[in-house]
Structures are given as C-alpha cells and as structure tokens.
RODO-2510 file (C-alpha; in nm, 4 decimals, decimal comma):
residues 356
     n   res          X          Y          Z
     1     m     0,0000     0,0000     0,0000
     2     g     0,1473     0,3355    -0,1053
     3     l     0,1578     0,6370     0,1256
     4     s    -0,1166     0,8219    -0,0639
     5     e    -0,3539     0,5253    -0,0279
     6     q    -0,2625     0,4916     0,3422
     7     i    -0,3424     0,8589     0,3949
     8     h    -0,6794     0,8300     0,2216
     9     r    -0,7915     0,5284     0,4242
    10     v    -0,6663     0,6663     0,7573
    11     v    -0,8317     1,0044     0,6994
    12     r    -1,1669     0,8484     0,6052
    13     r    -1,1860     0,6464     0,9257
    14     a    -1,0523     0,9265     1,1456
    15     s    -1,2978     1,1756     0,9964
    16     a    -1,5873     0,9432     1,0797
    17     f    -1,4465     0,8980     1,4315
    18     y    -1,4317     1,2714     1,5067
    19     q    -1,7574     1,3616     1,3350
    20     s    -1,9704     1,0879     1,4894
    21     p    -2,2341     1,1962     1,7431
    22     t    -2,2747     0,8347     1,8535
    23     p    -2,0310     0,5864     2,0115
    24     g    -1,8877     0,2660     1,8726
    25     h    -1,6111     0,3930     1,6450
    26     l    -1,2753     0,2285     1,7115
    27     l    -0,9327     0,3290     1,5805
    28     i    -0,6071     0,1437     1,6404
    29     h    -0,2363     0,2164     1,6492
    30     c    -0,0397    -0,1111     1,6534
    31     e     0,2964    -0,1014     1,8288
    32     i     0,5093    -0,3945     1,7071
    33     p     0,8561    -0,4981     1,8320
    34     v     1,1188    -0,4425     1,5631
    35     e     1,4977    -0,4370     1,5521
    36     r     1,6317    -0,0889     1,4940
    37     p     1,9460     0,1120     1,5660
    38     p     1,9533     0,2788     1,9088
    39     l     1,9358     0,6530     1,9454
    40     p     2,2497     0,8263     2,0733
    41     p     2,2350     0,9239     2,4425
    42     l     2,1140     1,2818     2,4626
    43     n     2,3559     1,3698     2,7430
    44     d     2,6511     1,2648     2,5259
    45     f     2,5468     1,4460     2,2097
    46     d     2,5957     1,8031     2,0886
    47     l     2,2406     1,8745     1,9701
    48     h     2,3073     2,2345     1,8764
    49     g     2,6273     2,1551     1,6890
    50     r     2,5298     1,8218     1,5299
    51     l     2,1539     1,8484     1,4862
    52     d     2,1683     1,6949     1,1378
    53     k     2,3292     1,3800     1,2808
    54     w     2,0622     1,3526     1,5501
    55     m     1,7803     1,3908     1,3001
    56     q     1,9416     1,1306     1,0722
    57     a     1,9619     0,8935     1,3705
    58     l     1,5935     0,9611     1,4438
    59     l     1,4989     0,8761     1,0866
    60     a     1,7036     0,5567     1,1000
    61     y     1,5287     0,4653     1,4261
    62     y     1,1779     0,4984     1,2795
    63     r     1,2273     0,3556     0,9306
    64     p     1,2304    -0,0161     1,0322
    65     l     0,8866     0,0220     1,1957
    66     w     0,7470     0,2056     0,8934
    67     e     0,8710    -0,0737     0,6692
    68     l     0,7257    -0,3446     0,8935
    69     k     0,3843    -0,1749     0,8993
    70     k     0,3706    -0,0843     0,5300
    71     d     0,0937    -0,3348     0,4501
    72     l    -0,0784    -0,3168     0,7927
    73     d    -0,3979    -0,1135     0,7586
    74     d    -0,4133     0,0398     1,1073
    75     d    -0,5022     0,4032     1,1748
    76     t    -0,1552     0,5570     1,1803
    77     l     0,0731     0,7052     0,9197
    78     p     0,4530     0,6882     0,9030
    79     n     0,5467     1,0189     1,0587
    80     i     0,8295     1,2017     1,2264
    81     c     0,9031     1,5346     1,3935
    82     p     1,1969     1,6733     1,5931
    83     w     1,2190     1,5075     1,9340
    84     f     1,4756     1,5704     2,2077
    85     g     1,3238     1,4055     2,5158
    86     i     1,0576     1,6355     2,6580
    87     a     1,2138     1,9781     2,7205
    88     e     1,1137     2,1014     2,3759
    89     h     0,7592     2,1297     2,5142
    90     s     0,8638     2,4169     2,7395
    91     a     1,2224     2,5239     2,6653
    92     w     1,1011     2,7479     2,3803
    93     t     1,0162     2,9917     2,6627
    94     g     1,3901     3,0519     2,7122
    95     a     1,4759     2,7862     2,9705
    96     e     1,8146     2,6219     2,9881
    97     v     1,7967     2,2442     2,9548
    98     h     1,9387     1,9535     3,1536
    99     l     2,0029     1,6626     2,9168
   100     q     1,9717     1,3054     3,0397
   101     e     2,0306     0,9801     2,8525
   102     t     1,6833     0,9440     2,7020
   103     t     1,5081     1,2684     2,7929
   104     s     1,5665     1,6348     2,8711
   105     l     1,4362     1,8605     3,1454
   106     p     1,4004     2,2393     3,1536
   107     i     1,5786     2,4250     3,4334
   108     p     1,3405     2,6604     3,6219
   109     f     1,4154     3,0300     3,5706
   110     i     1,1023     3,2113     3,6918
   111     h     1,1869     3,3266     4,0452
   112     n     0,9606     3,6250     4,1069
   113     i     0,6785     3,8244     3,9542
   114     e     0,9248     4,0514     3,7717
   115     d     1,0516     3,7465     3,5812
   116     v     0,6937     3,6804     3,4721
   117     e     0,6572     4,0352     3,3405
   118     n     0,9854     4,0010     3,1475
   119     l     0,8960     3,6628     2,9947
   120     a     0,9385     3,6942     2,6174
   121     f     0,8526     3,4551     2,3346
   122     t     1,0829     3,5112     2,0392
   123     p     1,2468     3,3087     1,7612
   124     d     1,5839     3,3872     1,9221
   125     q     1,5459     3,1288     2,1984
   126     p     1,7974     2,8424     2,1475
   127     w     1,5429     2,5598     2,1746
   128     y     1,2987     2,7341     1,9454
   129     r     1,5776     2,7510     1,6855
   130     l     1,6580     2,3833     1,7455
   131     m     1,2982     2,2782     1,6763
   132     k     1,2696     2,5004     1,3691
   133     r     1,5954     2,3712     1,2245
   134     g     1,4906     2,0114     1,2943
   135     y     1,1694     2,0618     1,0991
   136     e     1,3643     2,2252     0,8144
   137     l     1,5953     1,9230     0,7895
   138     l     1,3028     1,6804     0,7782
   139     r     1,1439     1,8915     0,5066
   140     r     1,4652     1,8912     0,3031
   141     w     1,5024     1,5130     0,3295
   142     q     1,1337     1,4300     0,2882
   143     d     1,0489     1,1580     0,0358
   144     d     0,7330     0,9536    -0,0179
   145     t     0,7884     0,7421     0,2939
   146     y     0,6722     0,9750     0,5741
   147     v     0,4736     1,2815     0,6698
   148     i     0,6015     1,5514     0,9017
   149     s     0,3972     1,5442     1,2204
   150     l     0,3109     1,7857     1,4999
   151     r     0,5143     1,7569     1,8192
   152     g     0,2803     1,9707     2,0301
   153     t     0,3262     2,1469     2,3621
   154     m     0,1952     2,1426     2,7182
   155     a    -0,0905     2,3127     2,9005
   156     p    -0,0076     2,6412     3,0790
   157     l     0,0104     2,4868     3,4275
   158     d     0,2519     2,2155     3,3125
   159     i     0,4823     2,4718     3,1530
   160     a     0,4546     2,6869     3,4662
   161     n     0,5679     2,3888     3,6735
   162     a     0,8581     2,3343     3,4317
   163     i     0,9911     2,6903     3,4355
   164     r     0,8935     2,7903     3,7910
   165     g     0,9692     2,4532     3,9493
   166     n     0,7769     2,2960     4,2346
   167     d     0,7480     2,6319     4,4086
   168     i     0,4378     2,6695     4,1914
   169     f     0,2498     2,4481     4,4388
   170     t     0,3155     2,6757     4,7360
   171     d     0,2526     2,9763     4,5126
   172     f    -0,1143     2,8718     4,4933
   173     v    -0,1398     2,9800     4,8573
   174     l     0,1459     3,2270     4,9085
   175     q     0,1617     3,4065     4,5717
   176     p    -0,1638     3,3473     4,3848
   177     e    -0,1173     3,6630     4,1754
   178     l     0,2128     3,5293     4,0417
   179     v     0,0386     3,2082     3,9332
   180     h    -0,2469     3,3912     3,7619
   181     r    -0,0093     3,6214     3,5757
   182     l     0,2252     3,3407     3,4756
   183     l    -0,0548     3,1208     3,3424
   184     a    -0,2093     3,4093     3,1490
   185     r     0,1291     3,4917     2,9960
   186     l     0,1904     3,1280     2,9038
   187     c    -0,1525     3,1078     2,7433
   188     q    -0,0355     3,3825     2,5064
   189     g     0,2965     3,2057     2,4504
   190     i     0,1392     2,8717     2,3677
   191     r    -0,0726     3,0320     2,0986
   192     w     0,2362     3,1980     1,9490
   193     y     0,4478     2,8829     1,9580
   194     f     0,1737     2,6505     1,8339
   195     d     0,1235     2,8732     1,5307
   196     q     0,4907     2,8170     1,4466
   197     l     0,4604     2,4396     1,4895
   198     i     0,1561     2,4265     1,2629
   199     g     0,3487     2,6171     0,9985
   200     w     0,6320     2,3611     1,0045
   201     t     0,4009     2,0579     0,9959
   202     d     0,2455     1,8846     0,6939
   203     r    -0,1158     1,9632     0,6101
   204     v    -0,2735     1,6244     0,5309
   205     e    -0,6161     1,6220     0,3619
   206     g    -0,7486     1,9069     0,5735
   207     g    -0,5866     1,7895     0,8933
   208     t    -0,2653     1,7204     1,0820
   209     v    -0,0852     1,4061     1,1928
   210     f     0,0065     1,4163     1,5612
   211     w     0,3286     1,2469     1,6680
   212     i     0,1802     1,1284     1,9978
   213     t    -0,0843     0,9169     1,8217
   214     g     0,0556     0,8722     1,4720
   215     g    -0,3015     0,9454     1,3644
   216     w    -0,4845     1,2191     1,1771
   217     m    -0,6934     1,4918     1,3395
   218     p    -0,8874     1,7807     1,1835
   219     f    -0,6936     2,1015     1,1254
   220     g    -0,7349     2,3502     1,4081
   221     t    -0,6842     2,0916     1,6833
   222     l    -0,4568     2,2155     1,9643
   223     g    -0,2401     1,9482     2,1186
   224     h    -0,1179     1,7489     2,2597
   225     l    -0,1679     1,9353     2,5841
   226     s    -0,0580     1,7736     2,9076
   227     n    -0,1193     1,8790     3,2645
   228     d     0,0775     1,6404     3,4822
   229     a     0,1095     1,9145     3,7437
   230     a    -0,2652     1,8854     3,8076
   231     l    -0,2046     1,5432     3,9655
   232     l    -0,0150     1,7170     4,2453
   233     c    -0,2631     1,9863     4,3391
   234     s    -0,6230     1,9814     4,4547
   235     a    -0,9214     1,9867     4,2271
   236     e    -0,9979     2,3327     4,3698
   237     c    -0,6535     2,4621     4,2673
   238     y    -0,6975     2,3204     3,9182
   239     e    -1,0410     2,4797     3,8848
   240     t    -0,9270     2,8155     4,0242
   241     f    -0,5976     2,8600     3,8420
   242     s    -0,5709     2,6252     3,5447
   243     y    -0,9191     2,5629     3,4088
   244     p    -0,9994     2,9284     3,3271
   245     v    -0,6861     2,9796     3,1140
   246     e    -0,7335     2,6436     2,9421
   247     t    -1,0892     2,7460     2,8564
   248     e    -0,9582     3,0724     2,7157
   249     l    -0,6928     2,8836     2,5186
   250     a    -0,9489     2,6393     2,3789
   251     r    -1,1587     2,9301     2,2539
   252     h    -0,8958     3,0034     1,9887
   253     y    -0,8991     2,6512     1,8409
   254     k    -1,1500     2,4123     1,6888
   255     g    -1,0615     2,1209     1,9164
   256     l    -0,8241     1,9823     2,1791
   257     l    -0,6019     1,6757     2,2093
   258     y    -0,5272     1,6374     2,5809
   259     h    -0,3183     1,3986     2,7946
   260     v    -0,3962     1,2943     3,1542
   261     h    -0,2868     1,0139     3,3863
   262     n    -0,4911     0,7367     3,5455
   263     e    -0,3235     0,7506     3,8862
   264     k    -0,5359     1,0458     4,0040
   265     w    -0,8874     1,1339     3,8874
   266     h    -0,9845     1,4290     4,1080
   267     y    -0,9290     1,6953     3,8394
   268     v    -1,0273     1,4953     3,5289
   269     p    -1,4088     1,5461     3,5250
   270     k    -1,3648     1,9242     3,5164
   271     l    -1,0872     1,9014     3,2592
   272     a    -1,2990     1,6697     3,0406
   273     s    -1,5592     1,9469     3,0159
   274     l    -1,3203     2,1831     2,8354
   275     p    -1,4810     2,3129     2,5157
   276     g    -1,3842     2,1319     2,1980
   277     m    -1,2289     1,8240     2,3615
   278     r    -1,1748     1,6012     2,0549
   279     l    -0,9527     1,3335     2,2089
   280     l    -0,8571     1,2725     2,5714
   281     e    -0,5600     1,0443     2,6282
   282     v    -0,5623     0,8486     2,9548
   283     s    -0,2159     0,7018     3,0088
   284     n    -0,1306     0,4061     3,2312
   285     d     0,0669     0,4758     3,5477
   286     p     0,2778     0,1994     3,7090
   287     n     0,0835     0,1921     4,0359
   288     a    -0,2630     0,2139     3,8803
   289     l    -0,4908    -0,0487     3,7316
   290     p    -0,4496    -0,0417     3,3502
   291     s    -0,7221     0,1653     3,1870
   292     l    -0,8500    -0,1218     2,9734
   293     e    -0,9043    -0,3255     3,2900
   294     n    -1,0770    -0,0357     3,4633
   295     l    -1,3051     0,1043     3,1943
   296     e    -1,5952     0,1767     3,4302
   297     t    -1,3749     0,4236     3,6230
   298     v    -1,2322     0,5736     3,3049
   299     y    -1,5776     0,6262     3,1534
   300     r    -1,7204     0,7694     3,4749
   301     h    -1,4552     1,0419     3,4989
   302     t    -1,4274     1,1428     3,1326
   303     g    -1,7801     1,2490     3,0403
   304     n    -1,8536     1,1777     2,6744
   305     c    -1,5021     1,2406     2,5455
   306     n    -1,3470     1,0416     2,2658
   307     l    -1,0668     0,8503     2,4349
   308     l    -0,7102     0,7504     2,3565
   309     l    -0,6281     0,4413     2,5639
   310     h    -0,3217     0,2185     2,5915
   311     g    -0,3048    -0,1560     2,6458
   312     t    -0,1969    -0,4947     2,5205
   313     s    -0,3584    -0,6952     2,2429
   314     d    -0,4881    -0,9454     2,4999
   315     q    -0,6508    -0,6652     2,7034
   316     v    -0,8231    -0,5326     2,3926
   317     r    -0,9624    -0,8748     2,3041
   318     a    -1,0853    -0,9273     2,6610
   319     h    -1,2713    -0,5940     2,6738
   320     i    -1,3768    -0,5353     2,3123
   321     g    -1,7475    -0,5287     2,4035
   322     e    -1,6996    -0,2540     2,6635
   323     l    -1,4827    -0,0512     2,4268
   324     t    -1,7688    -0,0058     2,1807
   325     q    -1,9573     0,1966     2,4440
   326     r    -1,7412     0,4969     2,3503
   327     n    -1,5324     0,6187     2,0573
   328     v    -1,1843     0,4912     2,1408
   329     f    -0,8475     0,5241     1,9692
   330     l    -0,6423     0,2311     2,0986
   331     q    -0,2629     0,2293     2,1179
   332     v    -0,1864    -0,1391     2,1470
   333     a     0,1327    -0,3280     2,2276
   334     c     0,1173    -0,6296     1,9928
   335     r     0,3314    -0,9437     2,0176
   336     d     0,4240    -0,9444     1,6481
   337     k     0,2882    -0,8493     1,3069
   338     a     0,0516    -1,1480     1,2901
   339     d    -0,0973    -1,0472     1,6254
   340     a    -0,1357    -0,6894     1,4983
   341     r    -0,3032    -0,7988     1,1749
   342     d    -0,5515    -1,0162     1,3651
   343     l    -0,6310    -0,7334     1,6059
   344     v    -0,6913    -0,4838     1,3235
   345     q    -0,9402    -0,7262     1,1684
   346     l    -1,1159    -0,7673     1,5030
   347     l    -1,1527    -0,3922     1,5504
   348     r    -1,2748    -0,3394     1,1972
   349     s    -1,5462    -0,6021     1,2547
   350     q    -1,6580    -0,4315     1,5785
   351     s    -1,6281    -0,0637     1,4829
   352     a    -1,9374     0,1280     1,3760
   353     f    -1,7492     0,2584     1,0727
   354     k    -1,6957     0,0176     0,7821
   355     l    -1,4546     0,1038     0,5005
   356     e    -1,5842    -0,0164     0,1664
***
C-alpha cells in the first residue's frame, strides 16, 4: 500500500471517528517490536552543533517500523518530527535544559513576579531555533515514505511547573497573583508557539498528523496538551488557576487533544468538560490499574469524550465489548505483526465505521 492510499484510508476512518455523534467507532495504532538502531544518548550528544546527525539517527530509528507496517492497515501514518526528550515542550520559553540519557528537562528560571513580566517569546530562543531547524531538515530530506507530524506542547500549568519549578504548588497559597499572571502569559505564549509548529508541519487532507498518536486529526486541533502538574494539586486549585486559562486557550482553536494520567482522577471530570475536547488520552501509570481493565472508572470520569487508551492486544480482546460503548483510539502493544493484523481485523469487525 502506497503512502497516498494509506493517507486516504486513515483520513476516512478518522474523519468518521471525530464527526460521529454516537459511540462505537474504534481506531487502532499497533505497536510492534522491531529491531532498529539505538538513538544516541542525549547527554553525550551536541544537539546544537550536530543536529543533522541527531535527526538522521531519528529517521534511521523509525524507518524499520514504517517498513514493517507498510501493509498493515491500522489508523496511523509513518510520521516524524523533531524530538529531544521532553524539554522542547517548554524550553522554547527561554529555559536552559538539563540533558539526560533518554530525555531532557528544563531548568526553572522564573523566580519572582518581575521574571513573569519580562517573559518573552521570540524566535531567538535556542530551543525554538533547534525545533525550527529540525523541521527544516526533515522537510529537506522528505520523500514519499513519511509525513512531518506535529510535536505539540503542554498546558499552561505544566509549563509553569517546568519553568517555575515545584514552588508553583506553594505559590497557589502564598503568591496566587504570580500564578495567575504566569498562566495568562503562558496562554499567550502557547498560541504563538503553536502557530509556528503548525506552519512547520504537513497539512494532510485538511488535517494534521500528531506524533503522539501517529493518527490524523482535523486542522485547528490544539495538542497534545498535558497537565501532569494537576495530579499534584487539589481539584480546587486546578479549577481556580488552570481551568480558566485552558478554557480561554481552547476558545482560539477548533478542538483539543489532551493527555492525563490514570493515577489520580480528582481533576479529570472538570478538565474533560473543556470546550472542543476532541480526544482525551488516559495514560497508564505503574501503580494504577491499567485503563482497559478499569473502563468503568475511566468512563465515569471522562464524560462523553473520545478517548485515547493504551493496552496490550490481549486486554483489547478481553474488553472489546466494553470498548464499543465509547469512541476509542487504541494504542496497542502487539506481540508481532501477525498479532497486529488479527487485532486490526477484530476492531474493523466491531467498529461502527466500515470502510468499503
């Protein structure tokens, strides 16, 4: 199956998924073990001086999976975007970055309310330039084997936690005005930065491919937003400080792709009511019951949202009947390609949408 045919089939099913007013639509992203070259350790690599080598290594890392899945008709497309751990989600604000072997962390630099007032969002920031250059390299090398996807960013409170540090949690009580001003400023910054990301990303049949899902979503979707910091504060703090700016942010877009965790649920019902919630990812935490084995709790806390859930192929088979109660995009760890092919056929037989 060529890339153009893959795109057409994926977009048809995804469009039906996001447009449906009724449940029962199922999408699937099959994750299959494959041998591939390892990525260089981030803490032993000069990203700013050798970015082309890092991006070449990233391409070499993904190509074996694209080749393996070439004739597997799941709901993802071969895609790639610049990726340097996680700091790129917030370091565009001007933060310095601590590189680790497989990830990267921003170093907090907001220490007082004057720092908030001086916070600037410009193309001169080193990690903004790194992302832009990474996208330019992928565009230069692009052939008919992949699309350039959207990396995304974080919700204002998550970025505030990254650049203010854990003092943000005592600020809720001791310096509430600092929190309000910082979140409002970051709301502006996210809109500015996301506009740049959209401009670097491929437009695919009226939509965008998101790196976090590998799937297509309608153009105008903001994501993927995360708010891991909300796990560590009360529902009242989330509703007072974070929810209003997220609502304001959502007003500027046609939909949201959002990421939450299944370890804590106290803030999720309010978050799930954000306007334009197109897809809510519920990830699996180590000390929590896997979402596919706890669907009653997941459904109860997430309103009527379309869901992105993770699990194994065996968990999907065991709970396929329950899954059709909602529209669910499944990211599934499969044993091998045969297991993946069988699972795709199962989901196609159960999904409300049938591709002629």
